[in-house]
Jmol script that loads the backbone (N, CA, C; Angstrom):
load data "model"
ATOM      1  N   MET A   1      23.063 -31.480  63.961  1.00  0.00           N
ATOM      2  CA  MET A   1      23.598 -30.717  65.059  1.00  0.00           C
ATOM      3  C   MET A   1      22.469 -30.304  65.993  1.00  0.00           C
ATOM      4  N   VAL A   2      22.731 -30.364  67.231  1.00  0.00           N
ATOM      5  CA  VAL A   2      21.727 -30.036  68.233  1.00  0.00           C
ATOM      6  C   VAL A   2      22.153 -28.767  68.959  1.00  0.00           C
ATOM      7  N   THR A   3      21.203 -27.850  69.116  1.00  0.00           N
ATOM      8  CA  THR A   3      21.437 -26.641  69.910  1.00  0.00           C
ATOM      9  C   THR A   3      20.355 -26.557  70.983  1.00  0.00           C
ATOM     10  N   THR A   4      20.541 -25.676  71.926  1.00  0.00           N
ATOM     11  CA  THR A   4      19.603 -25.525  73.033  1.00  0.00           C
ATOM     12  C   THR A   4      18.928 -24.160  72.960  1.00  0.00           C
ATOM     13  N   VAL A   5      17.634 -24.139  73.200  1.00  0.00           N
ATOM     14  CA  VAL A   5      16.885 -22.886  73.256  1.00  0.00           C
ATOM     15  C   VAL A   5      17.050 -22.320  74.660  1.00  0.00           C
ATOM     16  N   THR A   6      17.434 -21.043  74.745  1.00  0.00           N
ATOM     17  CA  THR A   6      17.627 -20.415  76.055  1.00  0.00           C
ATOM     18  C   THR A   6      16.284 -19.974  76.637  1.00  0.00           C
ATOM     19  N   GLN A   7      16.307 -19.458  77.851  1.00  0.00           N
ATOM     20  CA  GLN A   7      15.083 -18.977  78.496  1.00  0.00           C
ATOM     21  C   GLN A   7      14.474 -17.793  77.757  1.00  0.00           C
ATOM     22  N   LYS A   8      15.294 -17.086  76.993  1.00  0.00           N
ATOM     23  CA  LYS A   8      14.803 -15.949  76.207  1.00  0.00           C
ATOM     24  C   LYS A   8      14.439 -16.366  74.777  1.00  0.00           C
ATOM     25  N   ASN A   9      14.311 -17.673  74.543  1.00  0.00           N
ATOM     26  CA  ASN A   9      13.982 -18.231  73.219  1.00  0.00           C
ATOM     27  C   ASN A   9      15.018 -17.901  72.152  1.00  0.00           C
ATOM     28  N   THR A  10      16.277 -17.786  72.524  1.00  0.00           N
ATOM     29  CA  THR A  10      17.326 -17.573  71.535  1.00  0.00           C
ATOM     30  C   THR A  10      18.018 -18.897  71.239  1.00  0.00           C
ATOM     31  N   VAL A  11      18.515 -18.993  70.023  1.00  0.00           N
ATOM     32  CA  VAL A  11      19.216 -20.192  69.575  1.00  0.00           C
ATOM     33  C   VAL A  11      20.510 -19.750  68.913  1.00  0.00           C
ATOM     34  N   THR A  12      21.580 -20.469  69.165  1.00  0.00           N
ATOM     35  CA  THR A  12      22.856 -20.188  68.519  1.00  0.00           C
ATOM     36  C   THR A  12      22.976 -21.052  67.272  1.00  0.00           C
ATOM     37  N   ILE A  13      23.333 -20.423  66.162  1.00  0.00           N
ATOM     38  CA  ILE A  13      23.563 -21.176  64.930  1.00  0.00           C
ATOM     39  C   ILE A  13      24.925 -21.839  65.045  1.00  0.00           C
ATOM     40  N   PRO A  14      24.992 -23.148  64.858  1.00  0.00           N
ATOM     41  CA  PRO A  14      26.296 -23.807  64.913  1.00  0.00           C
ATOM     42  C   PRO A  14      27.267 -23.186  63.901  1.00  0.00           C
ATOM     43  N   ALA A  15      28.507 -22.998  64.295  1.00  0.00           N
ATOM     44  CA  ALA A  15      29.503 -22.333  63.448  1.00  0.00           C
ATOM     45  C   ALA A  15      29.627 -23.009  62.087  1.00  0.00           C
ATOM     46  N   GLU A  16      29.604 -24.318  62.066  1.00  0.00           N
ATOM     47  CA  GLU A  16      29.741 -25.052  60.798  1.00  0.00           C
ATOM     48  C   GLU A  16      28.589 -24.719  59.840  1.00  0.00           C
ATOM     49  N   VAL A  17      27.375 -24.633  60.376  1.00  0.00           N
ATOM     50  CA  VAL A  17      26.213 -24.290  59.549  1.00  0.00           C
ATOM     51  C   VAL A  17      26.331 -22.851  59.057  1.00  0.00           C
ATOM     52  N   GLY A  18      26.715 -21.950  59.953  1.00  0.00           N
ATOM     53  CA  GLY A  18      26.885 -20.550  59.570  1.00  0.00           C
ATOM     54  C   GLY A  18      27.905 -20.370  58.457  1.00  0.00           C
ATOM     55  N   ARG A  19      29.021 -21.085  58.567  1.00  0.00           N
ATOM     56  CA  ARG A  19      30.058 -21.005  57.531  1.00  0.00           C
ATOM     57  C   ARG A  19      29.560 -21.603  56.213  1.00  0.00           C
ATOM     58  N   LYS A  20      28.915 -22.750  56.291  1.00  0.00           N
ATOM     59  CA  LYS A  20      28.458 -23.443  55.082  1.00  0.00           C
ATOM     60  C   LYS A  20      27.451 -22.595  54.308  1.00  0.00           C
ATOM     61  N   LEU A  21      26.567 -21.911  55.025  1.00  0.00           N
ATOM     62  CA  LEU A  21      25.548 -21.090  54.377  1.00  0.00           C
ATOM     63  C   LEU A  21      25.985 -19.645  54.191  1.00  0.00           C
ATOM     64  N   GLY A  22      27.159 -19.301  54.696  1.00  0.00           N
ATOM     65  CA  GLY A  22      27.675 -17.946  54.535  1.00  0.00           C
ATOM     66  C   GLY A  22      26.900 -16.914  55.339  1.00  0.00           C
ATOM     67  N   ILE A  23      26.288 -17.345  56.441  1.00  0.00           N
ATOM     68  CA  ILE A  23      25.491 -16.440  57.263  1.00  0.00           C
ATOM     69  C   ILE A  23      26.399 -15.417  57.929  1.00  0.00           C
ATOM     70  N   LYS A  24      25.990 -14.143  57.833  1.00  0.00           N
ATOM     71  CA  LYS A  24      26.781 -13.052  58.387  1.00  0.00           C
ATOM     72  C   LYS A  24      25.933 -12.241  59.367  1.00  0.00           C
ATOM     73  N   PRO A  25      26.569 -11.495  60.266  1.00  0.00           N
ATOM     74  CA  PRO A  25      25.805 -10.641  61.184  1.00  0.00           C
ATOM     75  C   PRO A  25      24.901  -9.693  60.401  1.00  0.00           C
ATOM     76  N   GLY A  26      23.687  -9.523  60.878  1.00  0.00           N
ATOM     77  CA  GLY A  26      22.733  -8.645  60.211  1.00  0.00           C
ATOM     78  C   GLY A  26      21.758  -9.383  59.316  1.00  0.00           C
ATOM     79  N   TRP A  27      22.088 -10.617  58.952  1.00  0.00           N
ATOM     80  CA  TRP A  27      21.167 -11.405  58.145  1.00  0.00           C
ATOM     81  C   TRP A  27      20.017 -11.860  59.021  1.00  0.00           C
ATOM     82  N   LYS A  28      18.889 -12.147  58.402  1.00  0.00           N
ATOM     83  CA  LYS A  28      17.707 -12.585  59.133  1.00  0.00           C
ATOM     84  C   LYS A  28      17.408 -14.047  58.807  1.00  0.00           C
ATOM     85  N   LEU A  29      16.686 -14.680  59.712  1.00  0.00           N
ATOM     86  CA  LEU A  29      16.230 -16.047  59.510  1.00  0.00           C
ATOM     87  C   LEU A  29      14.708 -16.046  59.562  1.00  0.00           C
ATOM     88  N   ASP A  30      14.072 -16.705  58.603  1.00  0.00           N
ATOM     89  CA  ASP A  30      12.623 -16.819  58.560  1.00  0.00           C
ATOM     90  C   ASP A  30      12.254 -18.206  59.083  1.00  0.00           C
ATOM     91  N   TRP A  31      11.548 -18.261  60.212  1.00  0.00           N
ATOM     92  CA  TRP A  31      11.189 -19.514  60.875  1.00  0.00           C
ATOM     93  C   TRP A  31       9.734 -19.843  60.539  1.00  0.00           C
ATOM     94  N   GLN A  32       9.503 -21.014  59.960  1.00  0.00           N
ATOM     95  CA  GLN A  32       8.150 -21.440  59.614  1.00  0.00           C
ATOM     96  C   GLN A  32       7.916 -22.859  60.117  1.00  0.00           C
ATOM     97  N   PRO A  33       6.850 -23.075  60.921  1.00  0.00           N
ATOM     98  CA  PRO A  33       6.539 -24.438  61.345  1.00  0.00           C
ATOM     99  C   PRO A  33       6.039 -25.250  60.147  1.00  0.00           C
ATOM    100  N   VAL A  34       6.408 -26.527  60.092  1.00  0.00           N
ATOM    101  CA  VAL A  34       5.958 -27.417  59.034  1.00  0.00           C
ATOM    102  C   VAL A  34       4.624 -28.006  59.478  1.00  0.00           C
ATOM    103  N   GLU A  35       3.611 -27.797  58.673  1.00  0.00           N
ATOM    104  CA  GLU A  35       2.249 -28.215  59.009  1.00  0.00           C
ATOM    105  C   GLU A  35       2.167 -29.716  59.276  1.00  0.00           C
ATOM    106  N   GLY A  36       1.589 -30.072  60.427  1.00  0.00           N
ATOM    107  CA  GLY A  36       1.364 -31.463  60.772  1.00  0.00           C
ATOM    108  C   GLY A  36       2.589 -32.222  61.250  1.00  0.00           C
ATOM    109  N   ARG A  37       3.700 -31.518  61.432  1.00  0.00           N
ATOM    110  CA  ARG A  37       4.932 -32.177  61.864  1.00  0.00           C
ATOM    111  C   ARG A  37       5.582 -31.351  62.959  1.00  0.00           C
ATOM    112  N   GLU A  38       6.407 -31.968  63.740  1.00  0.00           N
ATOM    113  CA  GLU A  38       7.147 -31.243  64.766  1.00  0.00           C
ATOM    114  C   GLU A  38       8.491 -30.807  64.205  1.00  0.00           C
ATOM    115  N   GLU A  39       8.432 -30.033  63.136  1.00  0.00           N
ATOM    116  CA  GLU A  39       9.627 -29.550  62.451  1.00  0.00           C
ATOM    117  C   GLU A  39       9.479 -28.066  62.156  1.00  0.00           C
ATOM    118  N   ILE A  40      10.617 -27.423  61.986  1.00  0.00           N
ATOM    119  CA  ILE A  40      10.661 -26.002  61.645  1.00  0.00           C
ATOM    120  C   ILE A  40      11.518 -25.852  60.393  1.00  0.00           C
ATOM    121  N   LEU A  41      11.027 -25.087  59.450  1.00  0.00           N
ATOM    122  CA  LEU A  41      11.788 -24.747  58.256  1.00  0.00           C
ATOM    123  C   LEU A  41      12.411 -23.381  58.498  1.00  0.00           C
ATOM    124  N   VAL A  42      13.724 -23.290  58.371  1.00  0.00           N
ATOM    125  CA  VAL A  42      14.423 -22.024  58.588  1.00  0.00           C
ATOM    126  C   VAL A  42      15.031 -21.592  57.261  1.00  0.00           C
ATOM    127  N   ARG A  43      14.663 -20.397  56.820  1.00  0.00           N
ATOM    128  CA  ARG A  43      15.167 -19.866  55.558  1.00  0.00           C
ATOM    129  C   ARG A  43      16.078 -18.683  55.861  1.00  0.00           C
ATOM    130  N   VAL A  44      17.258 -18.678  55.249  1.00  0.00           N
ATOM    131  CA  VAL A  44      18.224 -17.595  55.448  1.00  0.00           C
ATOM    132  C   VAL A  44      17.852 -16.435  54.538  1.00  0.00           C
ATOM    133  N   ILE A  45      17.766 -15.233  55.113  1.00  0.00           N
ATOM    134  CA  ILE A  45      17.469 -14.030  54.349  1.00  0.00           C
ATOM    135  C   ILE A  45      18.682 -13.112  54.467  1.00  0.00           C
ATOM    136  N   PRO A  46      19.466 -12.987  53.397  1.00  0.00           N
ATOM    137  CA  PRO A  46      20.657 -12.120  53.445  1.00  0.00           C
ATOM    138  C   PRO A  46      20.277 -10.662  53.666  1.00  0.00           C
ATOM    139  N   SER A  47      21.269  -9.867  54.054  1.00  0.00           N
ATOM    140  CA  SER A  47      21.044  -8.431  54.229  1.00  0.00           C
ATOM    141  C   SER A  47      20.721  -7.805  52.873  1.00  0.00           C
ATOM    142  N   ARG A  48      20.139  -6.625  52.909  1.00  0.00           N
ATOM    143  CA  ARG A  48      19.795  -5.933  51.663  1.00  0.00           C
ATOM    144  C   ARG A  48      21.036  -5.652  50.818  1.00  0.00           C
ATOM    145  N   GLY A  49      22.138  -5.336  51.487  1.00  0.00           N
ATOM    146  CA  GLY A  49      23.384  -5.078  50.766  1.00  0.00           C
ATOM    147  C   GLY A  49      23.872  -6.322  50.034  1.00  0.00           C
ATOM    148  N   GLU A  50      23.786  -7.475  50.691  1.00  0.00           N
ATOM    149  CA  GLU A  50      24.202  -8.731  50.067  1.00  0.00           C
ATOM    150  C   GLU A  50      23.303  -9.063  48.881  1.00  0.00           C
ATOM    151  N   LEU A  51      22.008  -8.849  49.028  1.00  0.00           N
ATOM    152  CA  LEU A  51      21.091  -9.085  47.912  1.00  0.00           C
ATOM    153  C   LEU A  51      21.409  -8.168  46.738  1.00  0.00           C
ATOM    154  N   ALA A  52      21.724  -6.917  47.032  1.00  0.00           N
ATOM    155  CA  ALA A  52      22.070  -5.968  45.970  1.00  0.00           C
ATOM    156  C   ALA A  52      23.330  -6.412  45.236  1.00  0.00           C
ATOM    157  N   LEU A  53      24.322  -6.895  45.983  1.00  0.00           N
ATOM    158  CA  LEU A  53      25.549  -7.385  45.346  1.00  0.00           C
ATOM    159  C   LEU A  53      25.271  -8.579  44.447  1.00  0.00           C
ATOM    160  N   ARG A  54      24.376  -9.463  44.882  1.00  0.00           N
ATOM    161  CA  ARG A  54      24.034 -10.631  44.065  1.00  0.00           C
ATOM    162  C   ARG A  54      23.337 -10.229  42.768  1.00  0.00           C
ATOM    163  N   LEU A  55      22.574  -9.135  42.819  1.00  0.00           N
ATOM    164  CA  LEU A  55      21.835  -8.684  41.637  1.00  0.00           C
ATOM    165  C   LEU A  55      22.651  -7.777  40.725  1.00  0.00           C
ATOM    166  N   LEU A  56      23.778  -7.294  41.220  1.00  0.00           N
ATOM    167  CA  LEU A  56      24.597  -6.370  40.456  1.00  0.00           C
ATOM    168  C   LEU A  56      24.966  -6.972  39.101  1.00  0.00           C
ATOM    169  N   GLY A  57      24.574  -6.314  38.049  1.00  0.00           N
ATOM    170  CA  GLY A  57      24.898  -6.760  36.697  1.00  0.00           C
ATOM    171  C   GLY A  57      23.992  -7.844  36.159  1.00  0.00           C
ATOM    172  N   ALA A  58      22.999  -8.276  36.932  1.00  0.00           N
ATOM    173  CA  ALA A  58      22.121  -9.359  36.488  1.00  0.00           C
ATOM    174  C   ALA A  58      21.286  -8.971  35.272  1.00  0.00           C
ATOM    175  N   SER A  59      21.026  -7.689  35.097  1.00  0.00           N
ATOM    176  CA  SER A  59      20.168  -7.261  33.989  1.00  0.00           C
ATOM    177  C   SER A  59      20.931  -7.095  32.676  1.00  0.00           C
ATOM    178  N   ARG A  60      22.222  -7.302  32.695  1.00  0.00           N
ATOM    179  CA  ARG A  60      22.999  -7.116  31.458  1.00  0.00           C
ATOM    180  C   ARG A  60      22.502  -7.995  30.322  1.00  0.00           C
ATOM    181  N   LYS A  61      22.008  -9.179  30.663  1.00  0.00           N
ATOM    182  CA  LYS A  61      21.537 -10.080  29.611  1.00  0.00           C
ATOM    183  C   LYS A  61      20.260  -9.565  28.954  1.00  0.00           C
ATOM    184  N   TYR A  62      19.625  -8.543  29.544  1.00  0.00           N
ATOM    185  CA  TYR A  62      18.406  -7.965  28.978  1.00  0.00           C
ATOM    186  C   TYR A  62      18.677  -6.603  28.344  1.00  0.00           C
ATOM    187  N   SER A  63      19.891  -6.362  27.939  1.00  0.00           N
ATOM    188  CA  SER A  63      20.288  -5.084  27.362  1.00  0.00           C
ATOM    189  C   SER A  63      19.494  -4.794  26.089  1.00  0.00           C
ATOM    190  N   PRO A  64      19.080  -3.537  25.886  1.00  0.00           N
ATOM    191  CA  PRO A  64      18.356  -3.193  24.657  1.00  0.00           C
ATOM    192  C   PRO A  64      19.222  -3.318  23.409  1.00  0.00           C
ATOM    193  N   ASP A  65      20.540  -3.435  23.581  1.00  0.00           N
ATOM    194  CA  ASP A  65      21.437  -3.583  22.444  1.00  0.00           C
ATOM    195  C   ASP A  65      21.467  -5.013  21.908  1.00  0.00           C
ATOM    196  N   ARG A  66      20.823  -5.932  22.614  1.00  0.00           N
ATOM    197  CA  ARG A  66      20.814  -7.332  22.196  1.00  0.00           C
ATOM    198  C   ARG A  66      19.483  -7.675  21.543  1.00  0.00           C
ATOM    199  N   ASP A  67      19.527  -8.617  20.606  1.00  0.00           N
ATOM    200  CA  ASP A  67      18.307  -9.116  19.978  1.00  0.00           C
ATOM    201  C   ASP A  67      18.058 -10.514  20.545  1.00  0.00           C
ATOM    202  N   ALA A  68      17.270 -10.578  21.612  1.00  0.00           N
ATOM    203  CA  ALA A  68      17.046 -11.837  22.317  1.00  0.00           C
ATOM    204  C   ALA A  68      16.380 -12.875  21.430  1.00  0.00           C
ATOM    205  N   VAL A  69      15.476 -12.449  20.540  1.00  0.00           N
ATOM    206  CA  VAL A  69      14.789 -13.391  19.653  1.00  0.00           C
ATOM    207  C   VAL A  69      15.787 -14.021  18.681  1.00  0.00           C
ATOM    208  N   ALA A  70      16.644 -13.193  18.096  1.00  0.00           N
ATOM    209  CA  ALA A  70      17.645 -13.717  17.169  1.00  0.00           C
ATOM    210  C   ALA A  70      18.601 -14.667  17.877  1.00  0.00           C
ATOM    211  N   GLU A  71      18.964 -14.353  19.101  1.00  0.00           N
ATOM    212  CA  GLU A  71      19.853 -15.246  19.871  1.00  0.00           C
ATOM    213  C   GLU A  71      19.163 -16.573  20.161  1.00  0.00           C
ATOM    214  N   LEU A  72      17.865 -16.531  20.475  1.00  0.00           N
ATOM    215  CA  LEU A  72      17.129 -17.766  20.753  1.00  0.00           C
ATOM    216  C   LEU A  72      17.009 -18.603  19.484  1.00  0.00           C
ATOM    217  N   VAL A  73      16.715 -17.982  18.361  1.00  0.00           N
ATOM    218  CA  VAL A  73      16.633 -18.715  17.088  1.00  0.00           C
ATOM    219  C   VAL A  73      17.975 -19.361  16.765  1.00  0.00           C
ATOM    220  N   ALA A  74      19.054 -18.620  16.942  1.00  0.00           N
ATOM    221  CA  ALA A  74      20.395 -19.165  16.685  1.00  0.00           C
ATOM    222  C   ALA A  74      20.709 -20.323  17.621  1.00  0.00           C
ATOM    223  N   GLU A  75      20.316 -20.202  18.865  1.00  0.00           N
ATOM    224  CA  GLU A  75      20.551 -21.265  19.843  1.00  0.00           C
ATOM    225  C   GLU A  75      19.779 -22.533  19.459  1.00  0.00           C
ATOM    226  N   ARG A  76      18.505 -22.364  19.081  1.00  0.00           N
ATOM    227  CA  ARG A  76      17.672 -23.527  18.687  1.00  0.00           C
ATOM    228  C   ARG A  76      18.195 -24.156  17.399  1.00  0.00           C
ATOM    229  N   THR A  77      18.672 -23.353  16.471  1.00  0.00           N
ATOM    230  CA  THR A  77      19.225 -23.866  15.214  1.00  0.00           C
ATOM    231  C   THR A  77      20.483 -24.675  15.501  1.00  0.00           C
ATOM    232  N   ALA A  78      21.313 -24.203  16.404  1.00  0.00           N
ATOM    233  CA  ALA A  78      22.539 -24.903  16.758  1.00  0.00           C
ATOM    234  C   ALA A  78      22.234 -26.237  17.452  1.00  0.00           C
ATOM    235  N   GLU A  79      21.126 -26.297  18.193  1.00  0.00           N
ATOM    236  CA  GLU A  79      20.744 -27.539  18.871  1.00  0.00           C
ATOM    237  C   GLU A  79      20.294 -28.612  17.882  1.00  0.00           C
ATOM    238  N   GLY A  80      19.842 -28.170  16.695  1.00  0.00           N
ATOM    239  CA  GLY A  80      19.451 -29.127  15.672  1.00  0.00           C
ATOM    240  C   GLY A  80      18.006 -29.294  15.646  1.00  0.00           C
TER     241      GLY A  80
END
end "model"
wireframe off; spacefill off
backbone 0.3
color backbone group
């Protein structure tokens, strides 16, 4: 997809790309030139709220009530 840079150096993200990547208002884009090439790498940075939602409950697997070593031994034993 091709877009045009305006006089104020703004670029519109094509709707299809925005939908595919789930880009929402307030998210940031990190623009990095690719060394030795005429290319730009653009990385999507979600809002802090979106990042928090993604991390919600992620630490449950590290609960102190679990014995991670015993689970790993059981997993390796089951693998044969």
